[in-house]
KEVEX-72968 format. One record per residue (C-alpha): x negated, y, z; residue in three letters. Coordinates in steps of 0.1 Angstrom, whole numbers, padded with zeros to 4 digits, always signed. Layout:
N
XYZALA;...
// end
This chain:
531
+0014+0040-0282UNK;-0011+0066-0294UNK;-0047+0060-0304UNK;-0060+0071-0270UNK;-0039+0045-0252UNK;-0050+0018-0277UNK;-0087+0027-0269UNK;-0081+0026-0231UNK;-0064-0008-0234UNK;-0093-0022-0255UNK;-0119-0008-0231UNK;-0100-0024-0201UNK;-0098-0057-0220UNK;-0136-0056-0227UNK;-0143-0048-0190UNK;-0122-0078-0179UNK;-0139-0100-0204UNK;-0173-0089-0190UNK;-0163-0097-0155UNK;-0149-0131-0164UNK;-0181-0138-0184UNK;-0199-0142-0151UNK;-0178-0172-0142UNK;-0196-0206-0147UNK;-0171-0230-0131UNK;-0139-0243-0147UNK;-0107-0229-0134UNK;-0080-0256-0136UNK;-0044-0241-0134UNK;-0014-0263-0132UNK;+0019-0246-0141UNK;+0050-0262-0128UNK;+0084-0251-0142UNK;+0119-0264-0147UNK;+0138-0252-0178UNK;+0167-0231-0169UNK;+0152-0219-0136UNK;+0135-0185-0136UNK;+0127-0188-0173UNK;+0116-0151-0175UNK;+0090-0156-0147UNK;+0079-0189-0163UNK;+0073-0172-0197UNK;+0055-0143-0180UNK;+0032-0167-0161UNK;+0025-0186-0193UNK;+0017-0154-0212UNK;-0006-0141-0184UNK;-0026-0174-0184UNK;-0029-0174-0222UNK;-0040-0138-0222UNK;-0069-0145-0198UNK;-0077-0177-0217UNK;-0085-0154-0247UNK;-0111-0137-0225UNK;-0127-0167-0210UNK;-0130-0204-0219UNK;-0132-0214-0183UNK;-0094-0216-0177UNK;-0079-0251-0182UNK;-0041-0249-0183UNK;-0018-0279-0178UNK;+0020-0277-0177UNK;+0045-0300-0159UNK;+0081-0302-0149UNK;+0090-0301-0112UNK;+0099-0338-0114UNK;+0063-0348-0124UNK;+0046-0370-0098UNK;+0018-0345-0093UNK;+0043-0319-0081UNK;+0050-0341-0051UNK;+0013-0345-0046UNK;+0008-0307-0044UNK;+0041-0301-0025UNK;+0055-0280-0054UNK;+0092-0272-0051UNK;+0099-0239-0068UNK;+0099-0229-0105UNK;+0076-0214-0116UNK;+0046-0223-0094UNK;+0010-0220-0104UNK;-0015-0242-0086UNK;-0052-0232-0088UNK;-0080-0258-0088UNK;-0061-0281-0064UNK;-0091-0305-0060UNK;-0111-0277-0044UNK;-0086-0252-0030UNK;-0050-0251-0017UNK;-0038-0220-0034UNK;-0003-0216-0050UNK;+0015-0188-0066UNK;+0053-0188-0066UNK;+0064-0165-0094UNK;+0044-0147-0121UNK;+0019-0118-0122UNK;+0041-0089-0131UNK;+0032-0052-0125UNK;+0009-0047-0096UNK;+0005-0085-0092UNK;-0016-0086-0123UNK;-0045-0073-0101UNK;-0040-0102-0077UNK;-0041-0127-0105UNK;-0074-0114-0119UNK;-0089-0114-0084UNK;-0078-0150-0080UNK;-0095-0160-0112UNK;-0127-0143-0102UNK;-0129-0157-0067UNK;-0119-0192-0077UNK;-0142-0192-0108UNK;-0172-0180-0089UNK;-0163-0202-0059UNK;-0173-0173-0036UNK;-0151-0154-0011UNK;-0171-0122-0013UNK;-0162-0115+0024UNK;-0183-0089+0041UNK;-0204-0099+0071UNK;-0179-0086+0097UNK;-0151-0107+0082UNK;-0173-0138+0079UNK;-0181-0136+0116UNK;-0144-0136+0124UNK;-0133-0163+0101UNK;-0160-0186+0113UNK;-0142-0188+0146UNK;-0111-0204+0130UNK;-0112-0241+0136UNK;-0076-0251+0131UNK;-0054-0251+0100UNK;-0038-0218+0088UNK;-0010-0221+0062UNK;-0007-0185+0048UNK;+0024-0171+0030UNK;+0020-0136+0016UNK;+0053-0121+0002UNK;+0047-0096-0026UNK;+0066-0077-0053UNK;+0056-0063-0087UNK;+0062-0027-0077UNK;+0042-0027-0045UNK;+0008-0010-0046UNK;-0001-0023-0011UNK;+0004-0060-0020UNK;-0028-0066-0040UNK;-0049-0056-0011UNK;-0032-0080+0013UNK;-0031-0108-0012UNK;-0068-0104-0019UNK;-0075-0107+0018UNK;-0056-0140+0019UNK;-0073-0153-0013UNK;-0107-0146+0003UNK;-0098-0166+0034UNK;-0085-0195+0013UNK;-0117-0196-0008UNK;-0140-0192+0022UNK;-0124-0220+0042UNK;-0106-0244+0018UNK;-0106-0272+0044UNK;-0085-0252+0069UNK;-0068-0223+0050UNK;-0040-0228+0025UNK;-0022-0200+0007UNK;+0011-0193-0010UNK;+0016-0160-0028UNK;+0053-0155-0031UNK;+0070-0131-0054UNK;+0102-0119-0037UNK;+0120-0113-0069UNK;+0114-0148-0083UNK;+0122-0163-0049UNK;+0148-0142-0031UNK;+0162-0171-0011UNK;+0127-0179+0003UNK;+0122-0143+0011UNK;+0155-0141+0029UNK;+0147-0173+0048UNK;+0116-0156+0062UNK;+0134-0122+0065UNK;+0107-0108+0042UNK;+0125-0077+0031UNK;+0095-0055+0033UNK;+0063-0062+0014UNK;+0036-0071+0018UNK;+0045-0094+0047UNK;+0022-0122+0058UNK;+0029-0154+0077UNK;+0005-0180+0091UNK;+0019-0213+0102UNK;+0053-0196+0098UNK;+0044-0170+0124UNK;+0045-0133+0113UNK;+0009-0120+0116UNK;+0011-0088+0095UNK;+0036-0063+0081UNK;+0020-0041+0054UNK;-0015-0041+0040UNK;-0046-0044+0063UNK;-0083-0039+0060UNK;-0102-0071+0053UNK;-0115-0073+0089UNK;-0081-0067+0105UNK;-0066-0094+0083UNK;-0092-0120+0093UNK;-0087-0110+0130UNK;-0049-0113+0126UNK;-0054-0147+0111UNK;-0077-0158+0139UNK;-0055-0144+0167UNK;-0022-0154+0150UNK;-0007-0120+0156UNK;-0010-0086+0140UNK;-0041-0067+0150UNK;-0044-0029+0147UNK;-0080-0022+0158UNK;-0112-0039+0147UNK;-0144-0031+0166UNK;-0176-0041+0148UNK;-0196-0067+0167UNK;-0229-0052+0154UNK;-0240-0018+0140UNK;-0231-0013+0104UNK;-0252+0004+0078UNK;-0259+0040+0085UNK;-0252+0066+0058UNK;-0265+0102+0058UNK;-0244+0127+0040UNK;-0233+0164+0039UNK;-0196+0159+0042UNK;-0173+0131+0053UNK;-0137+0134+0042UNK;-0113+0114+0064UNK;-0083+0105+0042UNK;-0080+0096+0005UNK;-0048+0114-0004UNK;-0045+0143-0029UNK;-0061+0167-0005UNK;-0090+0145+0003UNK;-0097+0133-0033UNK;-0095+0169-0046UNK;-0118+0182-0018UNK;-0143+0154-0027UNK;-0144+0165-0063UNK;-0149+0202-0055UNK;-0174+0196-0027UNK;-0196+0173-0049UNK;-0194+0198-0078UNK;-0207+0225-0053UNK;-0237+0203-0046UNK;-0227+0186-0013UNK;-0233+0149-0009UNK;-0198+0138-0001UNK;-0180+0106+0008UNK;-0143+0098+0012UNK;-0132+0073+0039UNK;-0096+0059+0037UNK;-0082+0032+0060UNK;-0051+0026+0040UNK;-0040+0028+0004UNK;-0057+0055-0017UNK;-0033+0083-0026UNK;-0013+0080+0006UNK;+0024+0088+0002UNK;+0020+0095-0035UNK;+0011+0059-0042UNK;+0046+0048-0032UNK;+0065+0077-0048UNK;+0086+0062-0076UNK;+0085+0093-0099UNK;+0066+0126-0096UNK;+0083+0154-0115UNK;+0066+0185-0102UNK;+0029+0181-0109UNK;+0015+0207-0134UNK;+0008+0194-0168UNK;+0028+0162-0163UNK;+0065+0164-0169UNK;+0071+0130-0153UNK;+0047+0104-0140UNK;+0048+0074-0116UNK;+0032+0082-0083UNK;+0008+0052-0085UNK;-0002+0062-0120UNK;-0010+0097-0108UNK;-0031+0083-0079UNK;-0050+0061-0103UNK;-0059+0092-0124UNK;-0070+0111-0093UNK;-0091+0082-0079UNK;-0108+0076-0113UNK;-0117+0113-0115UNK;-0130+0115-0079UNK;-0152+0084-0084UNK;-0172+0103-0110UNK;-0184+0126-0082UNK;-0181+0109-0048UNK;-0185+0075-0031UNK;-0152+0062-0017UNK;-0150+0038+0012UNK;-0115+0022+0010UNK;-0102+0000+0038UNK;-0122+0017+0065UNK;-0107+0033+0096UNK;-0125+0060+0115UNK;-0126+0049+0151UNK;-0147+0078+0166UNK;-0161+0112+0157UNK;-0188+0127+0179UNK;-0193+0164+0173UNK;-0231+0171+0173UNK;-0259+0181+0150UNK;-0255+0160+0129UNK;-0219+0149+0135UNK;-0215+0111+0140UNK;-0186+0094+0123UNK;-0181+0057+0133UNK;-0158+0036+0111UNK;-0148+0000+0113UNK;-0178-0009+0091UNK;-0206+0017+0093UNK;-0218+0049+0108UNK;-0221+0082+0090UNK;-0243+0111+0100UNK;-0230+0143+0084UNK;-0231+0181+0085UNK;-0193+0185+0083UNK;-0161+0166+0085UNK;-0128+0174+0066UNK;-0097+0159+0082UNK;-0071+0151+0055UNK;-0053+0123+0073UNK;-0019+0133+0059UNK;+0013+0123+0075UNK;+0032+0091+0084UNK;+0069+0082+0079UNK;+0092+0098+0105UNK;+0114+0073+0123UNK;+0151+0076+0133UNK;+0143+0062+0168UNK;+0177+0045+0170UNK;+0185+0011+0184UNK;+0176-0017+0160UNK;+0152+0003+0138UNK;+0120-0011+0152UNK;+0134-0046+0157UNK;+0146-0049+0121UNK;+0117-0030+0105UNK;+0107-0053+0076UNK;+0140-0072+0078UNK;+0162-0047+0060UNK;+0148-0014+0074UNK;+0123+0001+0050UNK;+0104+0033+0044UNK;+0094+0025+0008UNK;+0119+0020-0020UNK;+0091+0014-0045UNK;+0078-0016-0025UNK;+0110-0031-0012UNK;+0138-0019-0035UNK;+0138-0049-0059UNK;+0149-0073-0032UNK;+0181-0053-0027UNK;+0193-0055-0063UNK;+0231-0060-0063UNK;+0232-0053-0026UNK;+0245-0024-0005UNK;+0221-0001+0012UNK;+0220+0034+0026UNK;+0192+0059+0023UNK;+0189+0084+0052UNK;+0178+0119+0044UNK;+0186+0150+0024UNK;+0153+0162+0010UNK;+0134+0156-0023UNK;+0120+0123-0011UNK;+0154+0109-0001UNK;+0171+0119-0033UNK;+0142+0106-0055UNK;+0143+0073-0037UNK;+0181+0071-0040UNK;+0179+0076-0077UNK;+0151+0050-0080UNK;+0172+0024-0061UNK;+0203+0032-0082UNK;+0184+0027-0115UNK;+0170-0007-0104UNK;+0205-0019-0097UNK;+0210-0013-0059UNK;+0243-0001-0046UNK;+0230+0029-0027UNK;+0248+0056-0006UNK;+0230+0087+0007UNK;+0236+0096+0043UNK;+0227+0131+0055UNK;+0234+0148+0088UNK;+0241+0182+0074UNK;+0267+0196+0050UNK;+0243+0202+0021UNK;+0212+0187+0007UNK;+0177+0203+0010UNK;+0165+0187-0023UNK;+0158+0207-0054UNK;+0188+0215-0076UNK;+0175+0194-0105UNK;+0174+0163-0082UNK;+0208+0170-0067UNK;+0224+0174-0102UNK;+0208+0141-0112UNK;+0223+0125-0081UNK;+0258+0137-0089UNK;+0255+0127-0126UNK;+0247+0092-0115UNK;+0278+0091-0092UNK;+0257+0082-0061UNK;+0280+0086-0030UNK;+0269+0111-0003UNK;+0281+0110+0033UNK;+0276+0145+0046UNK;+0276+0154+0083UNK;+0268+0118+0091UNK;+0241+0103+0113UNK;+0229+0068+0119UNK;+0233+0059+0156UNK;+0224+0022+0155UNK;+0212-0005+0131UNK;+0227-0039+0137UNK;+0219-0074+0127UNK;+0208-0107+0142UNK;+0178-0114+0120UNK;+0184-0090+0091UNK;+0203-0057+0087UNK;+0240-0064+0086UNK;+0256-0031+0094UNK;+0250+0004+0107UNK;+0269+0025+0132UNK;+0276+0059+0117UNK;+0287+0090+0135UNK;+0305+0119+0118UNK;+0294+0151+0136UNK;+0324+0170+0123UNK;+0352+0150+0137UNK;+0329+0133+0163UNK;+0341+0098+0153UNK;+0319+0067+0151UNK;+0325+0038+0127UNK;+0306+0007+0115UNK;+0295+0002+0078UNK;+0284-0031+0063UNK;+0250-0028+0046UNK;+0221-0051+0037UNK;+0194-0025+0040UNK;+0185+0009+0055UNK;+0159+0031+0037UNK;+0147+0060+0058UNK;+0133+0092+0042UNK;+0137+0119+0068UNK;+0102+0134+0065UNK;+0068+0128+0080UNK;+0049+0133+0112UNK;+0013+0146+0109UNK;-0013+0119+0115UNK;-0032+0137+0143UNK;-0042+0108+0166UNK;-0078+0110+0157UNK;-0078+0148+0159UNK;-0064+0147+0194UNK;-0089+0121+0204UNK;-0118+0145+0197UNK;-0101+0176+0211UNK;-0089+0195+0180UNK;-0062+0220+0188UNK;-0027+0215+0174UNK;+0000+0240+0166UNK;+0033+0240+0184UNK;+0048+0220+0156UNK;+0021+0193+0161UNK;-0001+0200+0130UNK;-0038+0206+0131UNK;-0044+0243+0139UNK;-0069+0260+0116UNK;-0082+0294+0104UNK;-0093+0292+0068UNK;-0094+0254+0072UNK;-0117+0257+0102UNK;-0106+0239+0134UNK;-0116+0249+0169UNK;-0146+0225+0167UNK;-0175+0238+0146UNK;-0182+0217+0115UNK;-0148+0200+0115UNK;-0122+0212+0090UNK;-0087+0203+0079UNK;-0065+0204+0048UNK;-0033+0188+0033UNK;-0001+0177+0050UNK;-0018+0172+0084UNK;-0024+0209+0086UNK;+0012+0220+0079UNK;+0027+0240+0051UNK;+0047+0229+0021UNK;+0047+0191+0016UNK;+0039+0191-0021UNK;+0012+0171-0040UNK;+0000+0203-0058UNK;-0002+0222-0025UNK;-0023+0195-0008UNK;-0046+0193-0038UNK;-0050+0231-0039UNK;-0058+0232-0002UNK;-0083+0204-0006UNK;-0101+0224-0032UNK;-0101+0256-0011UNK;-0113+0237+0020UNK;-0142+0222+0001UNK;-0154+0256-0011UNK;-0151+0270+0024UNK;-0172+0242+0038UNK;-0198+0248+0011UNK;-0200+0284+0020UNK;-0202+0277+0057UNK;-0230+0251+0053UNK;-0251+0277+0035UNK;-0243+0304+0062UNK;-0230+0285+0093UNK;-0205+0308+0111UNK;-0211+0289+0144UNK;-0248+0301+0146UNK;
// end
């Protein structure tokens, strides 16, 4: 660790200490553990609590075995389990705050210590309607960048309505049997009263709506007008193209905002390892995203967790999100692309129950198990290597007779003795509750045969996210991407960049196009071509 890293750690520690300094109430934490059961997770939980106790004197830790009488009182059955302020809330953590989960633990301390949910007005209106008990279970993993967002939603609900809402945050690596019981093979996955209400991360409002309706909700319409923001440029999408465009637009003098409904960074956030970004020989995708977001925040305001529901071309252009309205001179569409599906029987039904599109999020649950990864490009090979290195028995399935991935990745695949089934397609994914086998088809000899597997990871490319573009009448290419001329769409004032506009699907390409688009927008706003 060099001096710069030491300095960054000290600065982060001071910032956490400052945040925790605002806490006035005591935070009782009861740690239940049974020696010989998940000792690694118990030690990690203990170390995490002790670390934060060095930063605030408000944490009161007590440790007990599972056979202690208080364990029965609080319905504690698994080792380790942390129970937070049980006289006031019903919040339990089954596991330990490893990796990404450290953010969840810090948020829990803040909300419980402040005794405030910090819900926005829209969410408060929804949760007020809940008048019967909700027992929430959120399944998470240490490597999932989406999990903190969903766990925070659940924490806010449990703090806001402690009389009706209880919460269990469940680490799938510490509790694989419990995860299997609920078929939680894709994280984050959320249950309420043992009913699946969400797969994946949601915005705060959508989570509360799902909790109210007891089924996953995909659209949230504000019940009242949100705050109105006037700006020069609204960037829809917070991936590499959008973040880079934000930096360049702001540096050109344009007042710029970035709106992102999902996880900042898009696909990059769930890429295990990035090996082709200039200046960085090798870096984790989430780490690269954090660097980009930190940089962008120096120039632009970012609105995470907001979906754009409508764009009305006008002068100015009106952009309505799930939380507020923007009046802007220009809009840049950098909505990226979504995972492409096989569209075979069983894929949709078993999604989240053995079918996955993110090895970073869900790979740890399949350690020691057999899976296939479908695809032949860079993403498929990278994810196959990631699964192999974390102890998953992985086989690559590709419909052609050679891989499209870069030579370096292919050599790495061969050196690690990862089997490849060439000229093979998946025709069906089978299983009663979870994936049990796949039906494979050899397109050389035209023979079909079953193969027993516990999981299917799909990495066959992406489809451009053009639903919003189509809604407002933006022209598309024959391949389904947004059609543009020097980043201009057919609608004056609306531009596009990144994966949604076609071209090479590379992080550096998206970032470069984002920068070029921002400069083109700046020039057009000075001398509007449409006038």
